[in-house]
C-alpha angles and dihedrals in degrees: 000000000000095000088052092052093048091048089051092051091048090051091050090050092053093053095046108113103171140072128214134204125176149175127212123210145158116246110246127233117281116286121213114223110195118212090243092064122089107277115252086215091067089070092070093221120163111245136224123195139155086265093049105027101161132066120182111197147126122263126202117237134186138185113265117272139173091266094042110025091168097044130241124349124229123182134209136176124237113201143168091035123162109244111246093013116131115235138172129207116207129194114204123191140165118276086225088071104059106207136152114221130196119194124195133166124217132193118242094245095045091051092052093046098046110080095204093050093044091049092050091047092049093049092051093044093050093049092045095050090047090058098045118099119232092261096045089045092059093045094048103038097050115077109262118236115256134196089277103093092191091074118083120216090234096036109148096183118113111275133198117215139150101244138162138183116238116211116197118190118195125193124180110247105193144078122219137178086223105101093202091057091048091048100043118028110209119234114269119237108227143168116218112202128190109205124183121213121239108237085350088283112082129035109247093224091061094057094092089047092049090048091050091049090050091050091049091048093050091047091047090051092050092047092046091052092047091050091047091049092049093047089050090051092049091050092049091049090051090049093050091047090051092049090049092051091048089050093053091049091051091058 
């Protein structure tokens, strides 16, 4: 039984073709954003929320340098979080694109007050808005409607929400004889996933996996007991047969 399990794990390891990096955090208390403040929507950041937990995109990466030892920064906006709820954000990418990612979350006030964070966010926002087409710019900049029907898409009233900025740093993690690859690092295709924890203990997305493991464990236990019982029966039969043969010889 054990050799079979190890063989199965080895097989799964050989077919795995993706890498994962993550950060775990507690959602902060709700933050009030007055209408007089600069709109977060004007930054053009892609958003993740419990209603829209997955973003598939491409992130720029660079080799480490003195100015950017951890590579290129990308920024996202986490919204509609439940205060005090534990979450994790995962970034998944192909193993064929070797990259080292660093994920950190930052509160709204801390990001605005920290010059280095605000500068990084501004640079990314400016570059992103410059690349967006007119149609995408409208769709991205305006606040997307959520499951709360009381909120208008163009609502300018003060709102209270548990929000965070997500900073993703990507540094190329390979060496190639191809000069073009060493000079210009191609964008990395990634999936960003926001995953809440059940009872702040267990990631919700792993529930099916945990259930499957539990089923496999129960089946393995039943099979192991059956095998042990059958082996015991075979041993007992062999012992009885041996005793019977010895009894015949003694006569």
